[in-house]
N, C-alpha and C positions, 0 to 999 in steps of 0.2 A: 419723480426721477428714480431710476433704478441703479443699484450698485451691488457689489458683492456683499454677502452677509458677513464675511470675516476673512482675514488674510489666510493664506495657505500655500503649500508647496506640493507639487505633484510631478512625478517623473514618468516618462515613457521611453521606450527603446525601439528604434527603427533601424534595421540592418546594422546593428552593433553601435550606432550612434546613440548617445544618451541625450535626451532633451529634458532639462529640469526647469519647470515653470514655477515662478513665484508671483503671487498676486497680493496686492495691498490696497487698502482704501486710502485716498489722499484728497486733499482739498485745494492744494496749491502746487504750482510747478516746482517750487523749491522743495516741498516734501517729496514729490515724485522723483526729482533728481537725487535727493539724499538716499531714497530707497534704492534707486538704480546703482548709485555709487557703492552702497553697502553690499548689494548682490555681486557686483563686479569684484569687490575685494574678497568676498567669500569664495568666489569662483574664478580667481585670477588665473588658474591653470586651464580653464575652459578654452576651447577653440574660438568660440564666439559668445558674447553676452548681448543678445538682441532685445530691443525694448519697444514698448508702445504704451501710450496712456491717453485717456480721455478725461477731461475736466470741465467743470462749469455746470450750472443748473440746466443749461440747454445743450450740453455736450459740444460746446463750440470751440474748445481748445483740444487739439489733437496733435500728437507728435509720435514719430516712430524712427527707429534706427536699425539698419541691417548689420551693423558692426562688422563689416568685412565680408559678409555673405554676398552673393550676387544680388545686384540691385532689385528690390521688389520681391525677394523670396523669403524674407523673414519678418522684418518690422511691419510691413504693409499687411500681410495676411494675419498677423497678430492683431493689428489695429482693426482689421475688418471683422474679426470675431467679436471684439468688444463692441463695435458699432452695430453689428447685426443683432447682438443681444440687447441693444439699447441701453448699455451701461455707461455711467459716468462716474467721476470720482474714483477711478480705478487705474492702477498702473500694473503692467505685466513685464517681467523679465524672464527670458528663456535662455538658459546657459546650455550650450551644446558642447559635448565632448565627442569629437570625431572618432568614429569607429573603424575607419580605414576603407569604407565603401562609399563612393560618391552616390548621392541620391538624385542628382539632376535637378533642374529648375522646378519641375512639377513636384518632385518628391520633397524638396525643401519647403515649398509652399504648403503642401499638405501636412508635413510634419510640424512646422511651427504653428499652423492654425490648430491642428489637433491637440498639441500640448496646451494651448491656452483654453480651448473649448473643454477639454477634460478637467482642467483645474477649476474652471468656473462651475462645472457640474459638481465637483467635489466640495467646494466651499459654499455653494448656494447663492441665491440672489434675493435681494430684498428691494422693496419700493420705499423710498424715503419720502414720507408725507409731511408737509409743513404742519406744525401744531403750535398751540399757544397754551401756556400754563395759566389756568384760570383759578383764582382763589374764591371759594364759596364761603361766605361769612354768615353764621347763624348763632342764635343764642343756644345755651346748653340744653334747654328743654327740647329743642327740635333737632339738635345735632346728631343724636344717636340714630333716629329714624332716617334722617337725611343721609348719613354715612352708609347705612344699610342699603338704601335705595340707589345710591351712587355705586356701591359695590356690585349690586345686581344689574347695573346698566352696562351699556357697551363702552362707557367712558373709562379711562385709565386713571386710577387714583395714584397720586404721587406721595403725598405727605399730609398728615393732620396735626394741628397744633391746638392746644386747649389753654387759653388764658382767660381774659375777661370775656371773650367770645370764642366760639369754635371756628377755626379756619381750616378748610380742607382744600388742598391743591389738587386740581384735576387737569389731566392732559387732554386737550380738546382739539380735534382737527380744525385747521384754520378756516375751512369752508363751512363749519358747523357752529360757529360762535353764537350767532343769533338764535339758532335752534336750541343750543344748550342754555342760553339765558332764559328762554321761554320755558324750557323743561324745569329748570330750577325754580322759577317763579310758580309754576303750576304745582310742582311736587311739594314745595314748602308753604303753599298758600300765600305766597307773596311776602313771607317773613324772612327770607334769606336774600342776600345780595351777592353779586359777582363782581370781581375785579380782575381785569386782564393783565397778565404779567409777561414773562419772558417768552420769546419765540424760539422755536427749534425744529427738530425733525424727529419723527418716529419711524422706526424700521418695521415694515410689515412684510412677512415672507410671501413670495409669489411663486 
């Protein structure tokens, strides 16, 4: 699944109207609503604070609000940008300060969509891939070489602990668990074991 790399704010000006877009990552509707409320407080003098968000692993939760703009001219084009970019876990708020020149229906649609699109370009996009933290356990005699081999591999090392045995935490894509187990067995000559732990996500730039 894809989401924004980081939160951010970007402003555009069209015919003297200012459009200030703020983006944030979120996992729940409560978090999205709290972010929206915060932006509305920060821009209480704005003519409109229009919103859109997409949530869920399958982007199946979508909401948008025109906040007083003509129906379908603000929240919907904002949402359409998020969905066209195949983003989820993302909330957008565009605060408009009216500049005295009416933009018309088409102008509003383009302006709100442009504000969100440019902000996405500014903050970047990542793919959130499901991963599992796997602990590799080996004796100290083999741990040094195993650690070097892991460091040189495509896997992500998280932490190493050295007690009675060496324990090395490795972040492994969920689709590659069996392949990783086989790689450890081959690399260590069968003298290291693996134990699967916490599941999570790893952000990969796209």
